[in-house]
VEXNU-822910 format. One record per residue: residue in three letters; x, y, z of N, C-alpha, C in turn. Coordinates in steps of 0.02 Angstrom, whole numbers, padded with zeros to 5 digits, always signed. Layout:
ALAXYZXYZXYZ;...
//
This chain:
UNK+05793+05890+04646+05854+05859+04672+05854+05785+04657;UNK+05913+05756+04649+05917+05685+04632+05889+05641+04687;UNK+05899+05661+04750+05876+05619+04805+05801+05613+04808;UNK+05766+05658+04775+05693+05656+04777+05665+05613+04722;UNK+05708+05589+04676+05683+05549+04620+05675+05477+04642;UNK+05624+05442+04612+05614+05371+04629+05675+05329+04612;UNK+05715+05348+04562+05772+05307+04541+05836+05323+04579;UNK+05833+05368+04630+05893+05387+04666+05930+05328+04698;UNK+05895+05279+04729+05933+05222+04757+05971+05185+04704;UNK+05944+05178+04644+05979+05143+04591+06042+05180+04570;UNK+06038+05247+04568+06096+05288+04550+06151+05278+04601;UNK+06133+05276+04666+06183+05267+04718+06216+05198+04713;UNK+06176+05146+04699+06205+05079+04691+06253+05078+04633;UNK+06234+05111+04578+06277+05114+04519+06344+05147+04536;UNK+06340+05203+04572+06401+05239+04589+06446+05198+04634;UNK+06417+05165+04685+06457+05126+04732+06490+05068+04696;UNK+06450+05031+04655+06477+04972+04620+06532+04993+04572;UNK+06521+05047+04535+06570+05068+04486+06634+05094+04519;UNK+06626+05131+04575+06685+05156+04611+06727+05098+04638;UNK+06692+05046+04664+06729+04989+04690+06767+04954+04634;UNK+06735+04948+04576+06769+04917+04520+06828+04957+04497;UNK+06821+05023+04495+06876+05066+04473+06936+05061+04521;UNK+06921+05061+04587+06975+05057+04637+07010+04990+04631;UNK+06972+04936+04619+07002+04870+04614+07049+04865+04553;UNK+07026+04894+04497+07068+04894+04437+07132+04932+04449;UNK+07126+04990+04484+07185+05031+04498+07235+04992+04541;UNK+07211+04955+04591+07254+04916+04634+07291+04862+04594;UNK+07255+04828+04548+07286+04776+04508+07341+04805+04464;UNK+07330+04863+04435+07379+04894+04391+07441+04914+04430;UNK+07429+04944+04491+07486+04966+04530+07528+04907+04555;UNK+07497+04849+04563+07533+04791+04588+07562+04748+04534;UNK+07559+04768+04470+07586+04728+04416+07663+04732+04416;UNK+07698+04680+04390+07773+04678+04393+07806+04738+04361;UNK+07779+04763+04305+07812+04818+04271+07784+04886+04291;UNK+07733+04885+04336+07705+04948+04359+07665+04984+04307;UNK+07653+04953+04249+07617+04986+04196+07543+04974+04199;UNK+07508+05002+04150+07436+04993+04146+07421+04941+04094;UNK+07388+04886+04114+07373+04832+04068+07303+04840+04041;UNK+07293+04824+03979+07226+04827+03950+07186+04767+03973;UNK+07120+04776+03982+07076+04721+04002+07007+04734+03973;UNK+06965+04682+03968+06898+04693+03940+06857+04744+03979;UNK+06871+04752+04044+06832+04798+04084+06852+04870+04071;UNK+06918+04882+04065+06942+04951+04062+06952+04976+03992;UNK+06944+04933+03942+06957+04954+03874+06905+05004+03850;UNK+06925+05062+03824+06876+05112+03803+06838+05092+03741;UNK+06862+05040+03705+06828+05021+03644+06769+04976+03657;UNK+06760+04953+03719+06704+04909+03736+06659+04947+03783;UNK+06595+04953+03768+06550+04992+03809+06483+04958+03815;UNK+06444+04977+03867+06376+04953+03876+06373+04878+03882;UNK+06324+04846+03848+06316+04774+03853+06377+04735+03830;UNK+06414+04761+03779+06473+04726+03754+06526+04722+03809;UNK+06532+04775+03849+06581+04775+03903+06564+04721+03954;UNK+06499+04716+03972+06479+04666+04021+06489+04596+03994;UNK+06470+04583+03930+06479+04517+03901+06552+04498+03898;UNK+06596+04547+03879+06667+04533+03875+06695+04516+03943;UNK+06672+04552+03993+06696+04541+04061+06676+04473+04086;UNK+06611+04456+04077+06586+04391+04100+06620+04334+04062;UNK+06634+04346+03997+06668+04295+03957+06738+04282+03984;UNK+06773+04335+04005+06840+04326+04032+06839+04286+04096;UNK+06786+04296+04137+06780+04257+04198+06768+04184+04182;UNK+06725+04171+04132+06711+04102+04113+06774+04067+04089;UNK+06816+04102+04049+06878+04074+04024+06926+04060+04082;UNK+06926+04104+04131+06970+04095+04188+06951+04033+04227;UNK+06886+04021+04234+06863+03962+04270+06884+03898+04235;UNK+06875+03898+04168+06893+03838+04130+06968+03825+04132;UNK+07008+03879+04132+07080+03871+04134+07104+03846+04201;UNK+07068+03860+04254+07090+03840+04321+07074+03767+04335;UNK+07037+03734+04288+07025+03662+04295+06960+03649+04330;UNK+06935+03588+04324+06871+03569+04353+06878+03533+04418;UNK+06936+03536+04450+06947+03500+04512+06904+03527+04568;UNK+06878+03482+04609+06838+03502+04667+06879+03499+04731;UNK+06945+03488+04724+06989+03485+04783+06998+03555+04812;UNK+07026+03556+04873+07037+03621+04906+07085+03663+04865;UNK+07136+03631+04835+07184+03669+04795+07151+03697+04733;UNK+07106+03657+04702+07071+03681+04642+07026+03739+04657;UNK+06989+03734+04713+06943+03789+04733+06983+03852+04748;UNK+07040+03845+04783+07081+03903+04799+07108+03935+04736;UNK+07127+03894+04686+07153+03921+04623+07099+03961+04587;UNK+07037+03934+04588+06982+03971+04557+06969+04037+04591;UNK+06973+04037+04658+06961+04099+04695+07013+04151+04678;UNK+07076+04130+04672+07129+04178+04654+07118+04205+04584;UNK+07097+04160+04539+07085+04182+04469+07029+04233+04466;UNK+06974+04220+04501+06918+04267+04501+06937+04333+04534;UNK+06980+04328+04586+07002+04389+04619+07042+04434+04572;UNK+07084+04402+04530+07124+04442+04483+07081+04470+04427;UNK+07025+04435+04410+06984+04456+04353+06916+04479+04379;UNK+06916+04516+04431+06853+04541+04461+06814+04582+04411;UNK+06748+04573+04408+06706+04604+04356+06659+04655+04387;UNK+06676+04719+04390+06632+04769+04422+06565+04776+04387;UNK+06564+04769+04320+06500+04775+04285+06452+04720+04305;UNK+06478+04658+04314+06436+04602+04334+06409+04612+04405;UNK+06452+04635+04450+06431+04648+04519+06378+04703+04520;UNK+06388+04755+04480+06340+04809+04477+06272+04784+04453;UNK+06272+04740+04402+06210+04714+04375+06173+04673+04427;UNK+06210+04631+04465+06178+04591+04517+06148+04635+04571;UNK+06183+04689+04588+06158+04735+04640+06094+04769+04617;UNK+06092+04790+04553+06032+04823+04527+05973+04775+04525;UNK+05985+04713+04503+05931+04664+04500+05903+04650+04569;UNK+05947+04644+04619+05925+04631+04687+05882+04688+04714;UNK+05904+04750+04700+05867+04808+04724+05799+04812+04691;UNK+05797+04800+04625+05733+04803+04589+05684+04751+04615;UNK+05709+04692+04632+05665+04640+04657+05634+04660+04723;UNK+05669+04701+04762+05641+04725+04825+05589+04780+04815;UNK+05598+04819+04761+05553+04876+04749+05488+04855+04715;UNK+05488+04798+04680+05428+04777+04644+05374+04756+04693;UNK+05310+04768+04676+05256+04747+04721+05256+04672+04731;UNK+05245+04651+04794+05246+04580+04810+05178+04547+04800;UNK+05125+04586+04798+05058+04557+04791+05047+04533+04720;UNK+05006+04480+04714+04990+04452+04650+04920+04472+04630;UNK+04908+04474+04564+04842+04492+04539+04793+04437+04556;UNK+04731+04456+04569+04678+04407+04582+04616+04429+04545;UNK+04586+04382+04510+04522+04394+04477+04470+04354+04515;UNK+04425+04388+04549+04374+04356+04590+04319+04326+04546;UNK+04288+04274+04573+04225+04251+04544+04169+04294+04573;UNK+04111+04289+04543+04054+04331+04564+04037+04320+04638;UNK+04025+04258+04657+04004+04244+04726+04061+04253+04775;UNK+04121+04238+04754+04179+04249+04799+04185+04322+04817;UNK+04178+04366+04768+04182+04438+04781+04123+04460+04824;UNK+04063+04433+04809+04004+04452+04848+04014+04435+04922;UNK+04044+04377+04936+04056+04358+05006+04106+04404+05040;UNK+04159+04422+05004+04209+04467+05033+04180+04536+05048;UNK+04143+04563+05000+04113+04630+05010+04059+04628+05064;UNK+04024+04572+05069+03975+04564+05123+04009+04565+05191;UNK+04066+04530+05197+04103+04528+05260+04131+04596+05278;UNK+04145+04638+05229+04169+04706+05242+04112+04754+05259;UNK+04051+04731+05256+03994+04772+05277+03967+04818+05223;UNK+03978+04802+05159+03955+04846+05106+03881+04835+05089;UNK+03851+04780+05110+03781+04768+05095+03738+04817+05134;UNK+03705+04862+05099+03664+04913+05130+03701+04977+05148;UNK+03767+04979+05137+03805+05039+05154+03782+05098+05111;UNK+03763+05152+05145+03739+05213+05112+03679+05199+05066;UNK+03641+05146+05083+03581+05132+05045+03592+05090+04983;UNK+03652+05065+04972+03666+05025+04912+03671+04951+04930;UNK+03640+04910+04889+03640+04838+04902+03707+04807+04883;UNK+03717+04746+04907+03777+04709+04890+03781+04698+04814;UNK+03724+04688+04782+03722+04678+04710+03747+04740+04672;UNK+03734+04800+04701+03760+04861+04669+03836+04860+04666;UNK+03867+04838+04721+03940+04837+04724+03969+04784+04677;UNK+03938+04726+04675+03963+04673+04631+03955+04693+04558;UNK+03898+04723+04541+03887+04748+04473+03939+04800+04455;UNK+03952+04846+04500+04002+04898+04489+04071+04868+04475;UNK+04091+04819+04517+04157+04788+04508+04163+04753+04441;UNK+04110+04722+04419+04113+04687+04355+04122+04735+04297;UNK+04085+04789+04296+04087+04835+04238+04144+04885+04241;UNK+04179+04889+04297+04239+04932+04300+04303+04893+04286;UNK+04309+04832+04314+04372+04796+04309+04366+04723+04289;UNK+04304+04697+04283+04296+04626+04271+04319+04584+04330;UNK+04311+04612+04392+04330+04579+04454+04406+04571+04461;UNK+04446+04609+04425+04519+04603+04425+04548+04654+04474;UNK+04581+04630+04527+04609+04675+04578+04669+04715+04553;UNK+04703+04690+04501+04764+04723+04477+04752+04767+04416;UNK+04689+04780+04399+04674+04821+04339+04698+04893+04349;UNK+04734+04919+04300+04757+04989+04300+04744+05018+04231;UNK+04708+05074+04230+04691+05106+04166+04722+05176+04166;UNK+04766+05189+04117+04800+05254+04113+04758+05303+04073;UNK+04746+05361+04102+04704+05412+04072+04746+05464+04034;UNK+04712+05501+03990+04747+05550+03949+04776+05607+03991;UNK+04746+05622+04049+04770+05677+04091+04828+05656+04135;UNK+04852+05594+04128+04909+05571+04168+04889+05534+04231;UNK+04824+05533+04247+04802+05497+04306+04790+05424+04289;UNK+04777+05384+04340+04763+05313+04330+04701+05292+04368;UNK+04664+05244+04340+04610+05211+04375+04637+05145+04401;UNK+04625+05132+04465+04662+05077+04499+04616+05028+04534;UNK+04632+04964+04524+04600+04912+04564+04533+04889+04540;UNK+04500+04850+04582+04438+04817+04563+04381+04866+04552;UNK+04384+04926+04585+04334+04978+04575+04360+05036+04532;UNK+04421+05028+04505+04451+05079+04461+04447+05150+04492;UNK+04476+05157+04550+04477+05220+04586+04531+05265+04557;UNK+04514+05327+04542+04558+05372+04506+04608+05406+04552;UNK+04669+05414+04526+04724+05443+04565+04721+05519+04569;UNK+04682+05551+04526+04682+05624+04525+04657+05653+04591;UNK+04614+05616+04626+04588+05642+04689+04597+05594+04747;UNK+04593+05529+04735+04582+05483+04790+04645+05448+04816;UNK+04696+05440+04775+04756+05404+04799+04818+05438+04770;UNK+04876+05417+04794+04939+05448+04774+04977+05401+04727;UNK+04997+05428+04669+05042+05391+04625+05106+05431+04617;UNK+05137+05433+04559+05200+05469+04550+05190+05545+04545;UNK+05128+05567+04541+05114+05639+04539+05094+05663+04608;UNK+05138+05700+04643+05126+05716+04714+05076+05772+04727;UNK+05052+05806+04676+05010+05865+04687+04935+05850+04692;UNK+04916+05787+04685+04845+05770+04690+04825+05765+04763;UNK+04760+05776+04779+04737+05780+04849+04748+05718+04891;UNK+04740+05658+04862+04747+05595+04899+04700+05592+04958;UNK+04635+05597+04944+04584+05599+04996+04584+05534+05037;UNK+04596+05478+05005+04596+05414+05041+04659+05402+05081;UNK+04709+05445+05073+04772+05442+05110+04806+05373+05104;UNK+04816+05354+05042+04850+05291+05028+04882+05295+04959;UNK+04930+05252+04946+04960+05247+04880+04913+05208+04834;UNK+04914+05226+04771+04871+05192+04723+04887+05118+04718;UNK+04949+05100+04731+04968+05029+04729+04932+04989+04784;UNK+04912+05024+04839+04875+04989+04892+04807+04965+04867;UNK+04781+04998+04815+04716+04979+04789+04720+04917+04744;UNK+04780+04892+04733+04789+04832+04692+04797+04769+04734;UNK+04793+04777+04799+04801+04719+04844+04741+04673+04840;UNK+04751+04608+04832+04695+04561+04826+04650+04556+04887;UNK+04675+04577+04946+04633+04570+05005+04578+04623+05010;UNK+04582+04676+04967+04529+04727+04958+04516+04772+05018;UNK+04555+04766+05071+04542+04807+05130+04547+04882+05114;UNK+04603+04902+05085+04612+04973+05069+04563+04995+05015;UNK+04549+04951+04968+04501+04967+04915+04433+04983+04944;UNK+04409+04941+04990+04343+04952+05021+04342+05016+05062;UNK+04396+05030+05099+04399+05091+05139+04393+05152+05094;UNK+04431+05152+05038+04429+05209+04993+04361+05214+04958;UNK+04332+05157+04938+04267+05157+04905+04213+05185+04951;UNK+04218+05170+05015+04170+05197+05063+04175+05273+05067;UNK+04237+05299+05066+04245+05372+05067+04215+05404+05005;UNK+04224+05372+04948+04196+05399+04886+04120+05399+04891;UNK+04091+05346+04917+04018+05340+04921+03988+05390+04970;UNK+04029+05415+05016+04004+05465+05063+03994+05533+05030;UNK+04019+05542+04970+04010+05604+04933+03937+05608+04908;UNK+03914+05668+04892+03844+05675+04870+03824+05630+04812;UNK+03870+05614+04767+03853+05572+04710+03843+05499+04728;UNK+03872+05478+04784+03869+05408+04802+03901+05364+04749;UNK+03870+05308+04733+03896+05264+04681+03891+05296+04611;UNK+03853+05350+04607+03848+05387+04544+03914+05418+04523;UNK+03963+05418+04568+04030+05440+04550+04057+05398+04492;UNK+04040+05334+04492+04064+05289+04441+04017+05289+04381;UNK+04044+05308+04324+04004+05308+04262+03980+05238+04245;UNK+04020+05188+04259+04001+05119+04244+03939+05099+04283;UNK+03934+05120+04345+03875+05104+04385+03813+05139+04358;UNK+03820+05203+04338+03763+05240+04312+03736+05208+04247;UNK+03781+05184+04206+03761+05158+04141+03735+05085+04144;UNK+03764+05045+04189+03749+04974+04187+03712+04947+04248;UNK+03711+04983+04303+03682+04956+04364+03624+04996+04393;UNK+03625+05061+04385+03575+05104+04416+03505+05090+04388;UNK+03457+05084+04435+03387+05073+04418+03375+05009+04377;UNK+03415+04958+04389+03407+04895+04354+03400+04838+04405;UNK+03368+04784+04383+03362+04726+04426+03430+04691+04431;UNK+03458+04693+04490+03526+04668+04500+03528+04602+04540;UNK+03471+04571+04550+03470+04512+04592+03514+04455+04565;UNK+03523+04453+04500+03564+04400+04470+03637+04403+04492;UNK+03659+04461+04515+03729+04469+04534+03746+04433+04599;UNK+03695+04419+04640+03707+04384+04704+03667+04319+04709;UNK+03630+04302+04658+03591+04239+04660+03637+04179+04667;UNK+03619+04134+04712+03657+04072+04721+03719+04081+04763;UNK+03732+04139+04790+03791+04151+04831+03774+04142+04905;UNK+03814+04103+04940+03804+04091+05012+03846+04139+05052;UNK+03815+04166+05105+03850+04214+05149+03853+04186+05220;
//
């Protein structure tokens, strides 16, 4: 069903904006002196897509210049009447879509931690010694999975994604656009991209509770396991 699609709100905005524009054009035509249908850049069938929008916006710009540059009350009123007669539904629709998209985009910004900065944050979350793994294990893991980048996303061939500073996979641990995965951590994958790392640490703890522990991560097995990791926390104050 359309309502279940992520783009459904955009479709509704499009329909509302376009219907309003169509009704406005119909009113203008019915109110013309000869009662006929006048051609305009908006309603002309020969102009479509981006050309229609550019033509419409151009007509508004011409209308403004023709109404004069006066800042008096009479000048402003004349401009308002001109814009009312040349209302541009495509322009209004575009503004509505841009506003909606700006609300849907993630508000968090990417953060790339330094080594000691990340060590302090993970220490404060209680990961030092959690399930028998040192703080250096976690810092080493973060470096070899994401380079300490909280916004890292890696798209896999099976359609899943690895997300965040620990590159947690969506096939089992979080929810992305594919609703059939288990979502063991009970969070959206976008939550794992938050720079404050709270959701990331909660999910990483759940993964570590599994029999494999940090061995779940191939990067940890190859680069961190059974190695001297003291350099990862040397010089860091807690």
